[in-house]
N, C-alpha and C positions, 0 to 999 in steps of 0.2 A: 504495500499498499504504498503510493505517496505520499511523502509530509510534505507540507506546505506552509512559509509563513507569510502571514498576512500583515498588508498596510492600510494606512489610515491615511487619505488627504480630505484637504479644504479645497475652498474655489481658489484661494492664495497659492498653492502648494503643485505643481508640474502639472494641473489641471487644465486638459484640453477640450473647451469648449467649442462646441460650431459657432453661438452665436452666443457675442458680445459686447462690447461695446453702447449699453444701453445712454440715452440721453434723454433729457426731459424737455418739454418746449410746454408753454402753456402758449394755447391756441383760442384767440377773441374770434367769434364769429362776427360777422361783418355785420353794420346794423347802417340803415343810411343818414343815421344822426348819430353816430355813436364816435367818441375820444378813441384815437389811435395809440393804443397799450402797447408798452416795449415786451416782446416778448422775455421769457425765462428759460434760460437753455444751460445745462451742463451737461460735462461728459465723464462718464466713467471709462478707468483705463481697462485695456487689455491685459488679462490677469495671467502673468505667463513669469515663472520664476527668474530671477535676476531683470527682469523686465520697466521698463521706465519709459516716459515719455520726456520729448525735447520739447517745448516749445519757446517760441519765438514771438510771443507776443509780450504784454505787460507784465506777465510772474516770471519771463525767463531772468536768469541769474546775469546777474553784471559780469562781462567778462575781463579776466583778471590782466593786467598789465605784463609786457613778458620780463619782467625782472620778480615781479610776485610769481607768476610760474616757475622759473628757472630755481626758486630758492624753496620750491616745495613738492615739486616734481622729481621722479629717479628719470632725467635722461640720460640717453645714450650716443655720444656722439660719432660721424666719421672723423675720417684723417682729417677732414680741412674742418675741423668745428661744429661742422651741423646737425641738426636736429637727425638721428637714424631712427632712433625708439624713445618711444614713452611707456616705462613702469608703470601701472596702476594700483594703486592699493587696495582691499578692499573701502568701500562704502567712500572710496574719491573718485571721481569722474571731471571731464573736461567737457566743455563747450563746443558746438562745430567753430566759432571766433577761435577761441584757444589754440585747440587744433592747426588750424590755417595760421595763427600768430607764430607758434614753433616749427612748423612745417613748412610755410612760406608756401611758392609755388614746385619745390623737388621736383626738379628738373636735373637739381644734381643726383636722383634716383640712378637717371641711366647710368648705366657703367660701359664708360667709353673707353677702357682698355680691353672690355668685353668683345670678342667676337661674336657677332649675331651668324646663328647658323643661316646660309645664303636662299635655302627654302622659306624660314620665318622672314627673311628682310622680304622677299617678295612678297608673302603674304601680308606685311604691314602695308606696303604700297598698295594693294589691293585695299586693303583695307579703306587704305585712306580715301583713296578714289570712290569708291562706292558707300564710302560712311557706313564702315561693318563695327559692330563695338566688338572689342580684344575678347569679352567674356562667349559672344556668340561664336566666334571664331576659335577660341579653347574649346569647346563642346563641338563642334566641326570635326577639326582634329581627333579629337580624343575617342569620338565616338563615331563619326562617318556620316551623319545624316547630315541633309543637305539645307542651305538656309529657310528654304521654305519651310519643310518640315520642324526645325526646330523653331522659327514663327509661331506656326499653328501649335508647336507643341506648348511655348509659353502661354497664348494663348488658351488653351484650357488647365493648365497649370496655375494659370491666375496670376503670375508673375515669375521674372526669372529666377530672382530666390529662390522659388518652392519647388522648380525645375533642380535646382543645381541642389538645394537638399533631396532630393531622390535620387539623385545621379551618385550622391554622395555615399548615400546610403548602400546603391549596390556598388560603388568601390568598395566598402568597407567590408560587407558580403564577402566580396570575391578574394580579399585575403585571408577568409578563415574558411572557405567552401570553395571545391574546384565545381566550378560547372561546366556542363559539356559545350561545344560553342552550340548546338541547335538550343539548349537553356540560354543559351547566353542573350544569342538573337533575340528569341521570344519575348525576354525578360524587360530586354530594352526595348523593343515596338510595344510593350504594354507602357512604360516609361514613358515614349516618345508620343505614344497615343490619349495620355492624359491620366494613367493611374500614377499612384504616389507609390515607392519601393518597394514599402508594406504590403499595399494593394497586387501589385505585380508578381511578386512570389506567390500571392496566394490563388492570383487568377490563374495564375500557370498552371497550379497545381488543381484548380479546381477544372480547367477547361478540358482534360481528359474525364471527368467527371460527370461533365455535364456534358460531352461531344459537342463542344462548341470550338469553332475555330479562332485562333486569336484574334482573326480581323473582323471578327464578329463581336467579340469581345472590347474593342477598342470602339466599334462604333456605337455599342450600348452605352458604352463608358462617355462617349464625347457627349451624347443624344439627353443619359441625364443630368450632367455637367450644364447644357444650355439651358434644359428644361428648369435644372435649380436655381440657374441664376435670374430666372424669369420670374420668379415665385419673391414678391415685395413684401408678403405681410410674414408674419411669425405663425407658424402650423402648431396646433394645438394635439396635445394626445386625445385622440375618444376610446371607447368602448369598441370593440369587434374591429379593430384595427390588427391588421397580419403582424406584429411584432413579433413571434416569433420568426416570421420568415425574414423580415427585416435586420436583426441581429443574426441570421446566419447568414445572411448575402454581407453583413458587414465582414464576421468573421472570415468567409471564402473570398473575399475581396473582388467582388461582383457586386455591378448594379441590380438592385433590388427589381426590374423587371425582367431580368435575363433569368434570375432564381425562380421567379413566379411565375416565367411562361412553361419554363422547365417542370414546373410540380405541377404544373394544371394538366400536362400529357404525360406524367411519371406516374405511378404505382409508387414511389420511393416516399416516403414518410419526410420531414421536418428532420425527425431525429435519426432516422437511417442516415440520410446525407448528410447531416453531421457529422455519426460517426464513420463514415467511409470518407470525409475532408478528413478528419483529424487522424485516421490510417495512412492515408496518404500523404499527407504530409508531414508526419512520422517516418516515414518510406523514403519519402525526398529528402530529408536532410542529415538523413542517418547513411544512406548511401550514398552521398558526395562525401567524398575525402577529405574531411576537415585536416588544416593544414599545422594549427598552431592553437595553445592556450598558453595565456600570459597570468601567470599569479600575480597577485599585489603583494608577495611576501614581505615588500618595503614597509606597507602599510597596514600591516598586524595589528596595531597599537596606534591606530587611527584615532578611536573612539571605539564608543560603544555601538549598539545596533543603531541605524540610520531608520527612522521613521520621520517622512513629512509631518510637520504640525502647520497648524494656523496660527498668521501673522497677524496677533491682538489688535484689535482697535487699542489705539491712545487717548487719554482723558484730555478733556478740554481741548478739543480742535476740531471741533463742528462751526460750522458756516449755515444759518438758516436763507435758504430761497425759496421764498413762497413757503410753501408746506416739505420742501425736499431740505432733508438734512446732509451736508457732505461732510468726510472724513476727509480733513487736507493732509494726514500723514497718507493714508492707503487709497484715497478717490473712490471709496465705497458711497451709498446714499442708502438714504431710510427716507421713505414717504410716511407722513401720519396725520391724522384729521381728529379733533377735539370735539367729542360727540357730549361731554355734560362736565359742568364745573360748578363746582355750588364751595359758595366763601365758609371759611371753618371760623373755629376761635384762634386768635392769636395767630393769624395766617394761616394755618394750616388745613388749608382747602382738600378738598375732593375733587380729582381731576378724571375723568373717563378718557384717556386719549388710547387712539386705534392706531398701531405703526405698522407699516409693511415692510419687511426687514429683505432683500431679494437673496442677502448672505445665509438668510436661516429660513428658505422658502424650498429647501430639499423635500421630494416627498421619498428620494430614496437618495443616502449618504454616498458618496463615492468609495468605495472599497478594493484593497488588491489585495493578490495571494501571487506566491512564484512558487514552482516545484521544486523542491530541495536536493531531488535524486537528480534532476536533468545536469548532466556533465559535459552540454556542448556548448561553445563560448555563444553567450545569448545578449552580450551589453560591451562595449568598449570606451573606454575613459578618455577621452584626448583631448583636441582643443578645436575650437570651430573657429573660422576665419571668415570675416566680412570683407566685402570690397564697397570703399566709395564711390559708387556709380559716378557721380559727378561734381566730384573734387575738384575746388577751384570755380567752381560756378556760382553764380548771384541765385541761388535758388533754395529751397526746401532740402539737403542732404538725403538723398536715397543710398541704400545699404542693400547690397544682396550679398547669400551665403554662397562660397565658394567650393566645388564641390571638389578640385582638384590642385590640393596650394604649391602642388609638386611643379607646376608652372609657371609660379613667381619664384623670383630673389628677392631676398630682406635687404638691405642695409648693413641692417645690424646683423653682421653671419650669424652668432650666435642664434636668432630665432629659424632660421634654416633647419637647424637641426631640433628645437621646441617645439615646432609645429609638427612634427613627424613622429614624435614621439606618443604612444598611446600603448593602452594594456588591456587584453582582452580577458574578461569573467567569464566564466560558467555562473549559469542560472543563478546554482545553492551560494557563491559568493557576491550576490548583488550588494547585501550590506559591506563589503569590502569595495564597491563599487562608489557605492554611492559614498562613503568614509573618505575615499579619494579623489573624487571629483568634489569634494567640499574643504579639503583638505589644496585643493589647486584654486577654488576660489579663493581664497585667502590666501593665496600667495602668486598669482598670475595672472592679470589681464594687462594688454599692450596694445599701442596704438604706434605703428612703424611705416616708415616709409618703404617701398619696394619697386621692383620692376617686371614687367611679365614677359613674356619669351620672345612679345615683338620688339623689347627696348622701353617701352611706354612706363611712364613713371603712373605710380600710384598709392594710396594710403589702405591700409588693410588693419583693420583693429582680428585681434587674436583673444579668445575667451575660450577657458574651458567646459568642456559639455562630457556628457554623458549620451550616448546615441544607441540603438537596437544595430544587432548584427541578426537580420532576417534569413532565413525564416523560423529560428529557434528561439527568438525573442516573442514571437507572436505561440508561440506553442508551449514555454515555459511559465510566461507570465500572464495572468487571470486579473480582472477589472467586470466588478458587477457594482450593483445598487443595494445599501442596506435599506430596508425601511425605518423612514424617519418621521413619526407622529407625534414627537414633542408639542407642538404648539398646537395641533387638533386636540390633543387630548387636554391641553392645560384651558385653551380658550373658543377650541370650538368651529372659528367662522374659514379657516383655510389654511394652507401653508403658505409660511410667510408672515402669518396676523398676529399680534399679540397685543392685549393691552397693557397701558403703561405702567405696571406693577414690575418690581424686584421679584425675583424667584429665584433660586437654584438649582440649574438643570444635572443630571445625569445622565452622561451622555456614552454611545460606544467609542472609545480611541483606541483601537486595533485587535489584536487576535484574543479575544476572551477578555478584553479590558474596557472598564467600567472608568471613569471621569470626572470628575464635575466643575460647573463651572456657576460662576454671579454672573445673572444678566441684570443690568441697572434698570431703572425707569424708564431711559431713553434706548434700550437697546445695546447700548456698550457690554463688552462681553469680558470676563475676566475669570482665566482658567485657574483654579485652586491647583495648586504645585504641590503642598503638602499639609497634612494635620495632622500638628504635633500638642497631645493634650489636647489645652480647647483655643491653641494657636493655630490663624489659617492662613498659608504665605501665599500670594498670588504669585502665577509665573509673568517674571520680566515685569511688576508692577512696585515702584518703589516709596510712592506718594503716599505719604500720611492723612489724606483728605476721609480716607475711609478706612475701615477696619472690622474686620470679620471673624469671630469667635464662636465657636461651637459648644456653647451653654445655652440655657435658659434668659440667663440675665434674671429669673424669677418669674418670668411671664410662661403664664401655664401652656403648654402643650408646645412651647418654643424649642427645637434644638441646637438653630444655629439665632446670631443674633448680630445685626450690623449696625456700626456705629457709624454716623458721620462728624463731621467737624461743629457743624452748627448746634451740634447737639441731638438732633434726631434719630430715633433708635428704629430701628424696623428687625421684625422675628420672624423666624422661618421654622415651619412644624417640620418632620420627618423626611418626608416626602420635596421640600425646599420649596413649599410653595406660600407665599407672605401670608401670615394672619393677621399681622398690625403693625401699623405707623405711628410711632407714640414721640411727641416733639418734646424740645427741655423743658415745658411746663404739665409735661402730663397729659395734656388732650392726644387723642387717640382716634383713628381710625382702623376697624377689624373687618377683616373678612373671614367668611363662615364659608366651606365647604360644600355640597353633596355629592356625589360620585354616584357614576352608573353600577360599579360594582363596590357595595360597601368594605367587600374584604378586602379586595386587592388595592383599592382607592389609586388606582391607574387613570381613570379619564374623569373630568369634570362633567358635571352637568346642570350644575348653578352655581355661583357662587354670590354669595350676602354678603352686599357692604352699609359699615352701619358709621355714617361719618361722626363728625367734634360734635354736632348741633341734631343726633338723634334719627337724622333724614335716612331713609332705604332703600339703598339702589341694590336692585335684580339683577344680575346677567346670568340668562337660563336659556337650554334649549329647548324649541319649543318642540310637538309632535308634526310631521309633516307624512300624510299616508301615502303620494303619490307623487309624483314628475308635478308641479307645480309650475306657473310664468310669476315673476315681478311684473306686475301693474297689468297683467292678463295680455302681454305683450308673446306672442306664441311662437318663436322662434328660439335657435340652439342658445344665443346670446344673451335670451333671460330666464331659463328654464332652475330652477332650482329644487333641491329634494330635503335639503337642510334649512333651518330658520331659527336663529336666535334671537332674544331681546335684551334689550335694555327698560329698566323701568325705575324710576323716580315716586314712592311711597303709592305704588300700585297703579301708575297711569304709565304706560307704554311711549317711551320718547324715540325710541331707534327699533328698527327691525331689520336684523340680518340675514340677505338669502346667500344660501350657498350653494353649488353642486359638486354631489362626490362622483367621480368614475373607479375604477379599478386601479387607474395608477396615484390619486390623490383626491383632495378636495378644495376648491377654490372658490371666492369671494365673488358674486354675483352683480349684488344691487345694495342697497342701503337705501331704509325710507325712514326720517325724521321725522318730529313730533308734528308737523302742519300738512305731512301728507306727502311731500315732496320727494322725489326717487333721485340717489344718485347710482349710474351704471359704471362698473368696471368691467370692460372691455381685458378678460383675463381668461386663462386655462394652464393645463399642465405639459409643457413644452419635455421635448427628449434632447438631451446637450452630451455630446462626447468629450471623454475624458480620457487618462492615463497614469495611474496614479507613479509610474517608472520613468518614465522621458518625457521630455518639453514635446514634443512632437506626438502626431496621430499613426495608430497603428490599425491592424487587423484586428488586435486583441483590445481594442478600447472597449470602455464601459459605456453603457448607455445610460446616464443618469437623468433623473424627473424631477423636474421643478417649476413652482408656480411662477408666472408674470406678469406683467399687466402691460397692454399694449396702449390705451388710452383709458381715460376717465370723462366721463357727461355728467358735469353740474347741473342741478336745479337751476340755475341762473343762465343757463345756454353757455357756460364757460366748457373748457375741454384740456386737457394736461395729457398731451402722447409721450408715452414712451417708446422710443425708436429703436430697435434692433435689430442688427443687420450683421452682415458677417464683415465687416470693416477692418483692417489692420493696420495699425501702425506704422510707417516703414522707418522711423526711429524710435523703436522700443527698448534700445539698449542701454544698461544700466554705466557702462562705461561712458556715454557720452551725457551724461546727466548732472547736475551739480546744483544741489539744493534747488529742486523744481518741485513743484507738487504735482498731485497724481491727478489732476484734474484739471481743466479750462470752462473760463467763463467767457460765455460769445455774447 
């Protein structure tokens, strides 16, 4: 029986999500006599490990002068005293302007003493005449495809960098596995037809099982890509969709229509086809002549087990933009509405705030495992190199990954060997690979002058990476979702929605591992690192504004007590639910819970809140016999099968309508005390992720998460949440210094 190790990741850690970068815009319908209102916009950054944004607007950091740069950076010079490379330590960076200050026009990067191959000299002249980019020429030289074929390939991959990443993955696999000429040719044809490297290996294996020629697979893939790009709105999951088939298509690396067509005309089932594919994949990579395995003995003591950890929200970092709060450190946002405010004694008012937090909206938490019995080389740790494509141009910088760094020569000769140093790891040594990668992260990132094989100067950025070796990687690593219903069980309205009361959540943090975190009233989360006696310590939090202790402090039913600097105290029961808020004068707001199952107390059906003046507020789940429609509007956007109410002293002031499917629950609409409706165009979306690498592969997991497309308010106001496949060209940490992870437009 194969042993497995489990990993957990959160959105901020190597999470590969297909639909990112939401931004919010307040849209005011046009009226014949209306005033023009300014739109309200923000952007959340792409969620990628060691990734960041560079902004050229008002939030951009000021460039340091050359004297300051020379004093605070590790610079290597050539024999004429000019900058050859800049070594960046962890948490440091340069702006594009600073790079240009250090390197100038880099014409000196041309090696005048080195004679170029006459063939390359001729190619350089042709490239200049026909304005062919050097990167395109190098792909043509290395793989033999025509310029027209490469141009078409870039279209289907989306950009040159994506193609380069896939070609680099193919070259990495070639180092460890011997491919037959026909295997190499077909896999490359698939890559140049629009498949990623991981998909190409899987699709090649699948072609024999599905009896599909390679050219037909390429045609199906290109059709899928074009149709996906034409999809302008986010697609939410519905019950009854063929999710098993979609998951199998992703595993086999083929378009859904290819698999669906095959199954419709075959007696094979999804499960039997999955079994056949896994067996064929195992036979494929085991029959190839594996060339080498490079153990990382040098990093055996580089640290303990590596588990991706969530980057915590930091305190005192929120700016309000309308009803959206943005964390200036991480760029994450929260949307909130105030449903009820009752003034109380000595300022201890009761506020019923409803908060939507996308970071907590998972219906299935991303989890991962790897096979500890696998002995094939599955990952490699080395260096990823980016070419600054338009260096010297007065425009936004564009970077693309280099597939074959051997076609470049660095002015700093020590880097020529550095970029070729790599270590291969078998699957069971993934923790060593991750530790080694972390060690390199803390030591080595470079910006350097170089020359391509045609004699042209360029700027290249070098940073460590952990990359997959296919097809062994997809065979030995597994990603899946773990059902996450915490907010459903506590507040009922839908995934991502909570009421503004502090709670202590117990959550899954890895293989059979449970941890706790304190969730503050505004949704900020603090992971609990340890509990020793009554002392509770938080991870990465040293401020003294709050103190959590594991004791009742004399309050009946309390297990934890949270102390605030202003004298306010909050009490929590054994399940981590807030049972009282008491100010320094002894005024109290109390909370009582009714459960769906009194024995387990796992899910709440009612919360009774008593304020300092004796007002009774009840949040309660109501019975819904069958699918109904908000305000009688009979369409899928207004249907509901769950209903909660908010009442004040017996009078209902809010109705919360939600719709639940097998994948999760989402909020549909809210009715206020005047009978007016606010509608939420929301649903459960599917998102791809990988817990082990920062790129997509055929073993990606499919996470389920609630999201909002737009909100329609009673006042004919609309707030839109745009979601798309946008990617920032400049998302590298080495290029950012003191920048913020969001942008106000």
